[in-house]
LOTORLUM-884109 format. One line per 5 residues: number of its first residue (from 0); for each residue x, y, z of C-alpha. Coordinates in nm, 3 decimals, always signed. Example, Ala and Ser with C-alpha at 12.3 -4.5 7.8 and 13.67 -1.06 7.14 Angstrom:
2
0) +1.230,-0.450,+0.780; +1.367,-0.106,+0.714
//
This chain:
80
0) +11.377,+9.851,+7.664; +11.103,+9.865,+7.926; +10.871,+10.163,+7.922; +10.647,+10.192,+8.225; +10.326,+10.387,+8.229
5) +10.038,+10.467,+8.460; +9.870,+10.139,+8.364; +10.170,+9.944,+8.491; +10.164,+10.134,+8.817; +9.790,+10.070,+8.854
10) +9.843,+9.694,+8.799; +10.091,+9.690,+9.085; +9.870,+9.898,+9.310; +9.566,+9.679,+9.257; +9.744,+9.342,+9.274
15) +9.963,+9.420,+9.574; +9.728,+9.663,+9.746; +9.988,+9.938,+9.777; +9.999,+10.310,+9.703; +10.203,+10.506,+9.452
20) +10.399,+10.645,+9.744; +10.492,+10.293,+9.854; +10.625,+10.216,+9.505; +10.841,+10.529,+9.534; +10.968,+10.413,+9.875
25) +11.047,+10.066,+9.740; +11.233,+10.205,+9.437; +11.427,+10.449,+9.653; +11.534,+10.172,+9.890; +11.642,+9.950,+9.600
30) +11.862,+10.230,+9.462; +11.975,+10.376,+9.796; +11.804,+10.707,+9.722; +11.775,+10.934,+10.026; +11.437,+10.989,+10.182
35) +11.457,+11.363,+10.116; +11.533,+11.305,+9.745; +11.249,+11.053,+9.723; +11.008,+11.298,+9.891; +11.114,+11.572,+9.646
40) +11.072,+11.338,+9.349; +10.730,+11.226,+9.471; +10.622,+11.591,+9.489; +10.744,+11.641,+9.133; +10.555,+11.328,+9.025
45) +10.237,+11.473,+9.174; +10.288,+11.788,+8.965; +10.392,+11.640,+8.632; +10.321,+11.265,+8.645; +10.676,+11.164,+8.550
50) +10.853,+10.876,+8.721; +11.219,+10.905,+8.828; +11.453,+10.631,+8.704; +11.443,+10.434,+9.029; +11.062,+10.413,+9.027
55) +11.068,+10.298,+8.665; +11.323,+10.038,+8.768; +11.108,+9.921,+9.058; +10.802,+9.892,+8.833; +11.004,+9.697,+8.578
60) +11.142,+9.468,+8.848; +10.802,+9.394,+8.993; +10.633,+9.334,+8.657; +10.920,+9.128,+8.514; +10.893,+8.889,+8.806
65) +10.566,+8.763,+8.658; +10.534,+8.434,+8.843; +10.568,+8.587,+9.188; +10.371,+8.895,+9.088; +10.081,+8.696,+8.948
70) +10.076,+8.455,+9.242; +10.077,+8.752,+9.484; +10.388,+8.617,+9.659; +10.596,+8.927,+9.597; +10.810,+9.027,+9.894
75) +10.671,+9.356,+10.019; +10.898,+9.374,+10.324; +11.086,+9.667,+10.166; +10.777,+9.877,+10.103; +10.798,+10.087,+10.419
//
């Protein structure tokens, strides 16, 4: 089972040059989460640092795609 943490999020941010918010947007789009729900969850994340399931899933997806991630060829067209 994949357990994501702040270090995983930081790897993505540095390698892809994106913000935490953009990872939330990407995860929400992958799971068809409404913008209002995503905005609420992002606010909760700011307060308590916990990721909702769809952000964990997005982090797992990005990091499990090691070849594309490491070569910086990851498709960021869904970010915003």
